[in-house]
C-alpha positions in Angstrom: 3.5 -5.4 -42.3 4.3 -2.5 -39.9 7.8 -2.0 -38.7 6.9 -2.4 -35.0 5.5 -5.9 -35.1 8.8 -7.1 -33.7 7.9 -5.4 -30.4 5.6 -7.7 -28.6 3.2 -5.7 -26.3 1.2 -7.0 -23.4 -2.4 -8.0 -23.9 -5.4 -7.6 -21.6 -4.9 -11.0 -19.8 -1.2 -10.5 -19.2 -1.7 -7.0 -17.8 -4.6 -8.1 -15.6 -2.4 -10.8 -14.0 0.4 -8.2 -13.6 -1.9 -5.8 -11.8 -3.2 -8.4 -9.5 0.2 -9.8 -8.6 1.7 -6.3 -7.9 -1.2 -5.6 -5.6 -1.1 -8.8 -3.6 2.1 -8.3 -1.6 2.7 -8.4 2.1 -0.2 -6.1 3.0 -2.5 -9.1 3.6 -0.4 -11.2 6.0 -1.4 -9.6 9.3 -4.9 -8.6 8.4 -6.7 -11.8 9.5 -5.6 -11.1 13.1 -6.4 -7.4 12.9 -9.8 -8.1 11.3 -10.6 -10.7 13.9 -10.6 -7.9 16.5 -13.6 -6.5 14.5 -15.2 -9.9 13.8 -16.3 -11.8 10.7 -18.6 -8.8 10.0 -15.5 -7.3 8.5 -16.4 -9.2 5.3 -18.8 -6.3 4.7 -15.8 -3.9 4.9 -14.0 -5.9 2.2 -17.0 -5.5 -0.1 -17.1 -1.7 0.5 -13.4 -1.4 0.0 -13.3 -3.6 -3.1 -15.9 -1.3 -4.8 -14.0 1.8 -3.6 -10.6 0.4 -4.7 -12.0 -0.4 -8.2 -13.1 3.3 -8.5 -9.7 4.5 -7.3 -7.9 2.1 -9.7 -10.0 3.2 -12.7 -9.4 6.9 -11.8 -5.6 6.4 -11.6 -5.6 4.4 -14.9 -7.4 7.4 -16.6 -5.1 9.9 -15.0 -2.1 7.9 -16.2 -3.5 7.7 -19.7 -4.1 11.4 -20.1 -1.2 12.9 -18.2 1.8 12.8 -20.4 4.3 14.3 -18.0 6.3 12.5 -15.3 5.6 12.7 -11.6 2.7 10.3 -11.2 0.2 11.3 -8.5 2.1 14.6 -7.9 1.7 15.6 -11.5 -2.0 14.7 -11.5 -2.5 16.9 -8.4 -0.7 19.8 -9.9 -3.1 19.8 -12.8 -5.9 20.9 -10.5 -4.2 22.5 -7.4 -1.0 24.0 -8.6 2.7 23.6 -7.7 2.2 23.4 -3.9 0.1 20.2 -4.4 2.9 18.6 -6.3 5.1 19.0 -3.3 2.5 18.0 -0.7 1.6 14.9 -2.7 5.3 13.9 -3.0 5.9 14.7 0.7 2.9 12.8 2.1 3.5 9.8 -0.2 7.1 9.7 1.0 5.9 9.9 4.7 3.3 7.2 4.0 5.9 4.8 2.5 8.2 5.4 5.6 5.3 4.4 7.8 4.4 1.5 5.6 7.9 0.1 5.6 7.9 0.1 9.4 4.5 -1.7 9.4 5.8 -4.3 7.0 8.8 -4.8 9.2 6.4 -5.3 12.1 4.5 -7.9 10.1 7.7 -9.7 9.2 8.7 -9.8 12.8 5.3 -11.2 13.8 6.0 -14.2 11.5 9.5 -14.6 12.8 8.3 -14.8 16.4 7.2 -18.5 16.3 10.9 -19.3 15.5 12.3 -16.8 18.1 9.9 -16.6 21.1 12.3 -14.3 23.0 11.2 -11.5 20.6 8.1 -11.1 22.9 9.3 -8.1 24.9 8.8 -4.5 23.5 12.5 -3.8 23.5 13.4 -7.0 21.7 10.6 -6.3 19.2 12.1 -2.9 18.5 15.6 -4.4 18.0 14.1 -6.9 15.6 12.2 -4.3 13.6 15.3 -2.1 13.3 17.4 -5.1 12.2 14.9 -5.9 9.4 14.8 -2.3 8.2 18.6 -2.1 8.2 19.0 -5.4 6.3 16.5 -4.5 3.6 18.0 -1.0 3.2 21.6 -2.2 2.8 20.4 -4.9 0.4 19.1 -2.2 -1.9 22.5 -0.6 -2.3 23.3 -3.0 -5.2 20.8 -1.3 -7.5 17.3 -1.6 -9.1 18.0 -4.8 -11.1 18.9 -6.9 -8.0 16.0 -5.5 -6.0 13.5 -6.1 -8.8 14.7 -9.8 -9.3 14.4 -10.5 -5.5 11.0 -8.9 -5.1 9.5 -10.6 -8.2 10.5 -14.0 -6.8 9.8 -13.5 -3.1 6.2 -12.1 -3.5 5.0 -15.6 -4.4 5.9 -16.7 -0.9 2.6 -15.0 0.3 0.6 -15.1 -3.0 0.7 -18.9 -3.2 -0.4 -19.6 0.4 -3.1 -16.9 0.3 -4.5 -18.0 -3.0 -4.2 -21.7 -2.0 -6.1 -21.1 1.2 -8.9 -19.3 -0.8 -9.4 -22.5 -2.8 -8.7 -25.5 -0.5 -9.4 -23.9 2.8 -13.2 -24.5 2.4 -12.7 -28.2 3.1 -11.9 -27.2 6.8 -14.4 -24.4 7.0 -16.9 -24.6 9.9 -20.0 -22.3 9.5 -20.5 -22.4 13.2 -17.0 -21.1 13.9 -17.5 -18.3 11.4 -20.9 -17.2 12.7 -19.7 -17.2 16.3 -17.1 -14.7 15.2 -19.5 -12.5 13.3 -19.8 -9.6 15.7 -18.0 -10.4 19.0 -18.3 -6.9 20.4 -22.0 -6.5 19.5 -21.3 -3.2 17.8 -23.6 -1.6 15.2 -23.1 -2.7 11.6 -22.1 0.8 10.5 -19.4 1.0 13.3 -18.1 -2.4 12.5 -17.9 -1.8 8.8 -16.1 1.5 9.4 -13.7 -0.2 11.8 -12.7 -2.6 9.1 -12.5 -0.2 6.2 -9.1 1.3 7.1 -7.7 -2.3 7.6 -9.0 -3.6 4.3 -7.9 -0.4 2.5 -4.3 -1.1 3.6 -4.3 -4.2 1.4 -4.9 -2.1 -1.7 -2.3 0.6 -1.1 -0.1 0.7 -4.1 -3.1 0.7 -6.4 -1.9 4.0 -7.8 0.9 2.2 -9.7 -1.6 -0.2 -11.5 -1.7 1.9 -14.7 2.0 2.6 -15.0 2.6 0.1 -17.8 0.6 1.8 -20.5 3.6 2.2 -22.9 4.0 -1.6 -23.1 0.3 -2.5 -23.6 -1.7 -3.1 -26.7 -4.5 -0.6 -27.1 -3.8 1.1 -23.8 -6.9 3.3 -23.8 -9.1 0.3 -23.7 -6.9 -2.4 -22.0 -5.3 -0.4 -19.1 -8.6 0.6 -17.4 -10.1 -2.9 -18.0 -7.0 -4.7 -16.7 -7.0 -2.4 -13.6 -10.6 -3.2 -12.9 -10.3 -7.0 -13.5 -7.0 -7.1 -11.6 -8.3 -5.2 -8.6 -11.5 -7.3 -8.7 -9.5 -10.6 -8.8 -7.3 -9.4 -5.8 -10.4 -8.5 -3.9 -11.9 -11.9 -4.4 -8.7 -13.5 -3.1 -8.6 -11.2 -0.1 -12.3 -11.8 0.8 -12.1 -15.6 0.3 -8.8 -16.0 2.3 -9.8 -13.9 5.2 -13.4 -15.3 5.2 -12.3 -18.9 5.2 -9.7 -18.4 7.9 -12.4 -17.0 10.2 -14.3 -20.2 9.7 -11.3 -22.4 10.7 -9.6 -20.6 13.6 -11.7 -19.6 16.6 -11.9 -15.8 16.7 -10.1 -15.3 20.1 -7.1 -17.4 18.9 -7.0 -15.7 15.5 -7.1 -12.2 17.1 -4.1 -13.0 19.2 -1.9 -14.5 16.5 1.1 -12.7 15.0 1.3 -15.2 12.1 -2.3 -16.0 11.1 -1.6 -17.7 7.8 1.0 -20.0 9.4 -1.5 -20.7 12.2 -4.3 -21.7 9.8 -2.0 -24.1 7.8 -1.0 -25.7 11.0 -4.6 -26.3 11.8 -5.4 -27.6 8.3 -2.3 -29.9 8.1 0.4 -30.0 10.7 2.9 -27.7 12.4 5.6 -28.4 9.9 3.4 -27.2 7.0 2.5 -24.2 9.1 6.2 -23.4 9.7 6.9 -23.6 6.0 4.1 -21.1 5.2 5.3 -18.9 8.0 8.9 -18.9 6.6 7.6 -18.2 3.1 5.7 -15.2 4.5 8.8 -13.9 6.1 10.7 -14.2 2.8 7.8 -12.4 1.0 7.9 -9.6 3.6 11.6 -9.2 3.1 11.1 -9.0 -0.7 8.2 -6.6 -0.4 10.1 -4.4 2.0 13.1 -4.3 -0.4 10.8 -3.1 -3.1 9.1 -0.4 -1.0 12.4 0.9 0.4 13.7 1.2 -3.1 10.5 2.8 -4.3 10.5 5.4 -1.6 14.1 6.3 -2.3 13.1 6.9 -5.9 10.2 9.0 -4.9 12.4 11.3 -2.8 15.1 11.3 -5.6 12.5 12.4 -8.2 11.3 15.2 -5.9 14.9 16.3 -5.3 15.5 16.3 -9.1 12.4 18.7 -9.4 14.0 20.9 -6.7 11.3 20.1 -4.2 13.4 18.0 -1.8 17.0 18.8 -0.6 19.6 17.8 -3.2 21.1 15.2 -0.8 18.2 12.9 -1.8 19.3 13.1 -5.5 22.9 12.0 -4.9 23.6 8.4 -6.2 26.3 5.8 -6.0 27.9 4.0 -9.0 24.8 1.7 -9.1 22.5 4.7 -9.4 21.2 4.2 -5.9 20.5 7.3 -3.7 22.3 6.0 -0.7 22.3 9.2 1.3 18.5 9.6 0.8 18.1 6.0 1.9 20.0 6.5 5.1 17.9 9.6 5.9 14.8 7.4 5.3 16.2 4.7 7.6 16.7 7.3 10.4 13.0 8.4 10.0 11.9 4.8 10.1 13.8 4.1 13.3 12.4 7.2 15.0 8.9 6.0 14.0 9.6 2.5 15.3 10.6 4.1 18.7 7.4 6.3 18.7 5.1 3.3 18.1 6.7 0.7 20.5 3.9 -1.4 21.9 3.6 -4.4 24.2 1.5 -6.0 21.5 2.7 -6.4 17.9 -0.8 -6.4 16.5 -1.5 -3.1 18.3 1.7 -1.6 16.9 0.8 -2.8 13.4 -2.8 -1.4 13.6 -1.5 2.0 14.8 1.0 2.2 11.9 -1.6 0.9 9.4 -4.2 3.6 10.3 -1.6 6.3 10.2 -0.3 5.1 6.8 -3.7 4.9 5.3 -4.7 8.4 6.4 -1.4 9.9 5.1 -1.8 8.1 1.8 -5.3 9.5 1.3 -3.9 13.0 1.1 -2.1 12.5 -2.3 -4.9 10.2 -3.4 -7.5 12.9 -3.0 -5.3 15.6 -4.4 -4.4 13.6 -7.5 -7.7 12.1 -8.3 -9.4 15.5 -8.2 -7.1 16.4 -11.1 -8.9 13.9 -13.4 -11.6 16.4 -14.6 -8.9 18.9 -15.6 -7.0 16.2 -17.6 -10.2 15.0 -19.3 -11.0 18.6 -20.3 -7.4 19.2 -21.6 -7.6 16.1 -23.7 -11.0 17.1 -25.2 -12.7 13.8 -24.5 -16.3 13.2 -25.5 -19.1 14.2 -23.2 -19.8 10.5 -22.5 -16.1 9.9 -21.5 -16.0 13.0 -19.3 -19.2 12.1 -17.5 -18.0 8.5 -16.8 -14.5 9.6 -15.7 -15.9 12.5 -13.5 -18.5 10.2 -11.9 -16.1 7.4 -11.1 -13.5 9.8 -10.0 -15.9 11.6 -7.6 -16.9 8.2 -6.1 -13.2 7.3 -5.7 -12.6 10.6 -3.8 -15.7 10.1 -1.6 -14.6 6.6 -0.7 -11.1 8.0 0.1 -12.7 10.6 2.4 -14.6 7.7 4.1 -11.3 5.9 4.4 -9.9 8.9 6.3 -12.9 8.8 8.7 -12.4 5.1 9.2 -8.8 5.6 10.3 -9.9 7.0 13.7 -9.3 10.2 15.6 -5.7 9.3 16.7 -4.5 8.6 13.2 -6.2 11.6 11.7 -4.8 13.9 14.4 -1.2 12.6 14.0 -1.5 12.5 10.2 -2.8 16.0 10.0 0.2 17.3 12.0 2.6 15.5 9.7 0.8 16.9 6.7 0.8 20.5 8.0 4.6 20.2 8.7 5.0 19.7 5.0 3.7 23.2 4.3 6.5 24.6 6.5 9.0 22.9 4.2 7.1 24.1 1.1 7.2 27.7 2.4 11.0 27.7 2.2 10.9 26.2 -1.3 8.4 28.8 -2.5 10.5 31.6 -1.1 13.6 30.2 -2.8 11.9 30.1 -6.2 10.3 33.6 -5.8 12.1 36.5 -7.5 12.3 39.6 -5.2 10.2 42.5 -6.4 12.2 45.1 -4.6 15.9 45.5 -3.9 17.1 44.5 -0.5 18.4 47.3 1.7 
């Protein structure tokens, strides 16, 4: 018997469940209202995104398996594009998570509104978003263990209602309600699908972390890609079923105006008390998710600072190992973004943040996934493995480019400016690391 039998590793089924649960966080809770503005035709967007997300997940699983150095997406990007891409990937991912945290806070506030109707004005909405951001930031000061325990528990506050709706909601489903919501604006199919792609892609952000558990998995070369595909496919089924059934229960105009769509549908199915319980559970899930993302982004900036790519203030930690100074800088950036995106309508603010976050996130996605071919060559895989990896990776990149197009001109314009600003910062870093070739006068 080998000496390592005492270490029990995760099998395919366990890893598949883990991947699905990690993906199904708070990203879904506002989407039914956002997608209702497109119509039930957005079901086609879910199908396109599910296929694209599976290609992305497979590509990241392969990159993680063949890249033995730390750095995640930034390291994959450097394999193909050099050191500057390591910085730009880290920088844009950091910016994306700042935007995403504000979007999650807006989602959370939307579900709080039924309990506090006075949050209806833009200034009260702003105060509410800032309060949520500050609360979740300060709660992270206790360290990774506390954050992990809270997030692992609270995520079920949205997974259970969404999965439950996907199963039992069909008893209340009305085909006529669904069909009347199919294409309310009478747009072309292509335009409608594109309008929904950025929204649906938002639900899969975080997919890059799906293959991060390979060291704790039995036969990782086989099981990690399979678990990523099965887990992503399972999450896609739940997403499609839950948003599809809700559009057959709630009239489209009512759904499009709701800031707490899952609470609303459970009120229709049962009674307002059940709806309020689901709404409260979604608030708790958002808080837990935001805790996790705030901590994750602090670690992203700390890792970049440790590599000398971010200012050293991001690397300073307290006794619990938490980069508090970096977190406070991140909080300031989030508050500035909340000011810049103030809107009379919470759903409009959420959609603007969502489109910007998706575009910014596609920058490190595309940079890192185009490193797969280099990694495959370096690891001397067989021709069959190379062709499969290169084909799926190319499809993943093409879908990501389509996701950029689907974000719309405003998000692409703003996101491009934010990305180009990163090159200014990198210019100073490159100058610092360059040895002078001539003596200064």
